[in-house]
C-alpha positions as CSV (number, residue, x, y, z in Angstrom):
1,M,105.0,-15.8,-68.6
2,G,103.6,-15.1,-65.1
3,A,102.2,-11.8,-64.0
4,K,102.4,-10.1,-60.7
5,T,99.1,-9.0,-59.2
6,S,98.8,-5.7,-57.4
7,K,96.3,-5.7,-54.5
8,R,96.9,-2.2,-53.2
9,R,93.9,-0.3,-52.1
10,G,92.7,2.6,-54.2
11,R,93.1,6.2,-53.1
12,E,91.4,9.4,-53.6
13,P,92.9,12.1,-55.8
14,P,95.5,14.1,-53.8
15,H,93.6,17.4,-54.0
16,S,90.8,15.8,-52.0
17,S,93.4,15.0,-49.3
18,G,94.4,18.5,-48.8
19,L,96.8,19.3,-51.7
20,S,95.9,22.2,-53.9
21,F,95.6,22.0,-57.7
22,L,98.9,23.8,-58.1
23,E,100.6,21.6,-55.5
24,V,99.6,18.4,-57.4
25,K,100.9,19.9,-60.6
26,E,104.2,20.7,-58.9
27,E,104.4,17.2,-57.5
28,K,103.9,15.7,-60.9
29,Q,106.6,17.8,-62.5
30,R,109.0,16.9,-59.7
31,L,108.4,13.2,-60.4
32,R,108.8,13.7,-64.2
33,R,112.2,15.4,-63.6
34,R,113.3,12.6,-61.2
35,I,112.4,9.8,-63.8
36,W,114.1,11.6,-66.7
37,R,117.2,12.2,-64.6
38,L,117.2,8.6,-63.4
39,L,116.9,7.1,-66.9
40,E,119.8,9.3,-68.0
41,Q,122.0,8.5,-65.0
42,R,121.4,4.8,-65.3
43,Q,122.0,4.9,-69.1
44,A,118.5,3.4,-69.6
45,A,117.3,6.1,-72.0
46,L,117.4,5.7,-75.8
47,F,116.9,7.9,-78.9
48,P,115.3,10.4,-79.3
49,F,117.2,12.8,-77.1
50,P,117.0,14.8,-74.9
51,V,114.7,12.5,-72.9
52,W,113.4,15.5,-70.9
53,G,110.0,16.6,-72.0
54,R,109.2,13.3,-73.7
55,M,107.6,10.0,-73.1
56,P,111.0,8.4,-72.7
57,N,112.2,5.7,-75.0
58,F,114.1,3.1,-73.0
59,V,116.5,0.2,-73.1
60,G,114.5,-3.0,-73.4
61,S,111.4,-1.4,-75.0
62,D,111.5,-4.2,-77.6
63,V,111.7,-6.8,-74.7
64,A,108.7,-5.2,-73.0
65,A,106.8,-5.3,-76.3
66,E,107.6,-9.0,-76.6
67,R,106.3,-9.6,-73.1
68,L,103.1,-7.7,-74.0
69,R,102.8,-10.0,-77.0
70,Q,102.5,-13.0,-74.7
71,L,99.4,-11.8,-72.9
72,K,96.1,-13.5,-73.6
73,E,94.5,-10.0,-74.2
74,W,97.0,-9.5,-77.0
75,A,96.2,-12.8,-78.6
76,A,92.5,-12.0,-78.5
77,A,92.8,-8.5,-80.0
78,S,92.1,-7.8,-83.7
79,V,92.4,-4.0,-83.5
80,V,95.0,-2.4,-81.2
81,F,95.2,1.3,-80.4
82,C,98.7,2.7,-79.6
83,N,100.1,6.1,-78.8
84,P,102.6,7.5,-81.3
85,D,105.7,7.8,-79.1
86,Y,109.0,6.2,-80.0
87,A,109.0,4.0,-76.9
88,Q,106.0,2.1,-78.2
89,K,107.3,1.7,-81.8
90,P,108.1,-2.0,-81.0
91,V,104.5,-2.5,-79.9
92,R,103.1,-0.9,-83.1
93,E,105.4,-3.0,-85.2
94,R,104.3,-6.2,-83.5
95,V,100.7,-5.2,-83.9
96,L,101.2,-5.2,-87.7
97,K,103.5,-8.3,-87.8
98,D,100.9,-10.3,-85.9
99,G,98.2,-9.5,-88.5
100,K,96.3,-7.0,-86.3
101,A,95.0,-3.6,-87.3
102,L,96.7,-0.6,-85.8
103,L,94.8,2.5,-84.7
104,M,97.3,5.2,-83.8
105,A,96.9,8.7,-82.4
106,T,98.6,11.4,-84.2
107,P,101.0,13.6,-82.2
108,R,98.9,15.9,-79.9
109,L,95.8,14.6,-81.8
110,K,96.3,17.4,-84.3
111,A,95.2,15.1,-87.2
112,G,93.0,12.8,-85.2
113,F,93.7,9.1,-85.6
114,L,95.5,7.0,-88.3
115,F,94.3,3.5,-89.2
116,I,96.5,0.8,-90.8
117,P,95.0,-2.5,-91.7
118,P,97.4,-5.5,-91.7
119,R,97.0,-6.2,-95.4
120,D,98.6,-2.8,-96.1
121,A,101.6,-3.4,-93.9
122,R,103.0,-6.7,-95.2
123,G,106.8,-6.5,-95.6
124,R,107.0,-2.9,-94.3
125,E,105.7,-3.2,-90.7
126,S,108.7,-1.5,-89.2
127,Y,108.3,1.6,-91.4
128,L,104.6,1.8,-91.0
129,A,105.1,1.7,-87.2
130,T,106.9,5.1,-87.4
131,I,105.0,8.4,-87.4
132,K,106.3,9.2,-90.8
133,G,105.3,5.9,-92.3
134,A,101.9,5.9,-90.6
135,F,101.1,9.4,-92.0
136,R,102.2,8.5,-95.5
137,H,100.4,5.2,-95.8
138,G,97.7,5.2,-93.0
139,T,94.2,6.4,-93.4
140,A,93.3,9.5,-91.3
141,L,90.0,8.9,-89.5
142,P,87.9,10.8,-87.1
143,L,87.1,8.7,-84.1
144,E,83.5,8.4,-85.2
145,R,84.7,6.4,-88.3
146,A,87.4,4.3,-86.5
147,P,86.9,0.6,-85.6
148,K,86.6,-0.3,-82.0
149,P,89.9,-1.2,-80.5
150,D,90.2,-4.4,-78.4
151,L,93.2,-3.2,-76.5
152,L,94.6,0.3,-75.7
153,V,98.4,0.8,-75.3
154,T,99.8,4.0,-73.9
155,G,103.1,5.4,-72.9
156,C,104.1,6.9,-69.5
157,V,106.8,8.9,-67.8
158,A,105.9,7.1,-64.6
159,V,103.3,4.6,-63.3
160,D,102.5,3.1,-60.0
161,L,101.1,-0.3,-59.0
162,E,97.6,1.1,-58.5
163,G,97.6,1.9,-62.2
164,F,97.9,5.7,-62.0
165,R,100.0,7.0,-64.8
166,L,102.0,10.2,-65.4
167,G,102.5,11.5,-68.9
168,K,104.8,14.2,-70.1
169,G,102.4,17.0,-69.1
170,G,100.3,17.8,-72.1
171,G,97.3,15.7,-71.1
172,Y,97.1,14.0,-74.6
173,G,97.6,10.5,-73.3
174,D,94.6,10.8,-71.0
175,R,92.6,12.5,-73.7
176,E,93.3,9.7,-76.2
177,I,92.1,7.0,-73.8
178,R,89.2,9.0,-72.5
179,E,87.8,9.8,-76.0
180,I,88.1,6.2,-77.1
181,Q,86.4,4.8,-74.0
182,E,83.7,7.5,-74.1
183,R,82.8,6.3,-77.6
184,F,83.3,2.5,-77.3
185,G,83.0,1.8,-73.6
186,R,85.5,0.3,-71.2
187,I,88.6,-1.2,-72.9
188,L,91.7,-2.7,-71.2
189,V,94.6,-0.2,-71.0
190,V,98.2,-1.4,-71.0
191,T,101.5,0.5,-70.7
192,T,105.1,-0.5,-71.6
193,V,107.8,1.2,-69.5
194,H,111.2,0.6,-68.1
195,D,111.4,-0.9,-64.6
196,L,112.8,2.4,-63.3
197,Q,109.6,4.1,-64.3
198,V,107.5,2.0,-61.9
199,V,107.2,4.1,-58.7
200,D,105.6,3.9,-55.3
201,K,103.0,6.6,-55.9
202,V,102.0,8.9,-58.8
203,P,100.3,12.2,-57.8
204,V,96.7,12.0,-59.0
205,E,94.1,14.6,-60.2
206,K,90.5,14.0,-60.8
207,G,90.0,12.7,-64.4
208,D,93.5,11.1,-64.6
209,V,93.3,7.8,-66.6
210,K,94.5,4.5,-65.0
211,V,96.1,1.5,-66.7
212,D,95.2,-2.1,-66.1
213,I,98.4,-3.8,-66.9
214,I,102.0,-2.6,-66.6
215,V,104.6,-4.4,-68.7
216,T,108.4,-3.8,-68.2
217,P,111.3,-5.7,-69.7
218,T,111.4,-7.9,-66.7
219,Q,107.9,-7.9,-65.1
220,T,104.2,-7.9,-65.9
221,Y,101.9,-6.3,-63.3
222,R,98.1,-6.6,-63.2
223,V,96.3,-3.9,-61.3
224,D,93.4,-4.3,-58.8
225,G,93.7,-8.0,-58.3
226,K,93.0,-9.1,-61.9
227,E,94.3,-12.6,-62.6
228,S,96.4,-13.6,-65.5
């Protein structure tokens, strides 16, 4: 399955180009509202509702997860980190079905991270891929005791082809990735989103985390000229 390669030049965070901190925040929120509205209008949003204020679940999230499953980086991974949002449940389920270990952030990182080895998931992968199942049967771990992930999967409200992502506004997605990479070093970051969530430009602040690969139900984009 071929991947498109983005060769757009990098850009400085908007505040360094004249936008104030508050103006960047306002631009981000306008983009979030536009994407949430668009997903609803095009009937591309799925449970849970309302989609507003969430990392939106979307039509084709399972197809995007299957495209992710075809990547060489997926095949090489033994431990996969994934965010806890509903849109990435198909990714978490495939992690366990493919015999990989799942490291999952708890919502808002209130309880740190949950670890599920594949041997504990046999026959109940779909349930353990839910927040409820992961809490009930996963092992709560501080990051200091967690295994190093080989691949990081995150959700987005919007993402652009330079790899800049926009979350729902709490900063937890950036924090999850940043903490893992500060402890373990640089690890490839992938997001699964609907095609409508891929935009021309995401407003950027200093410290915002980028993704390396964007997977939609119809396309796979590699950022910064990386080859498949």
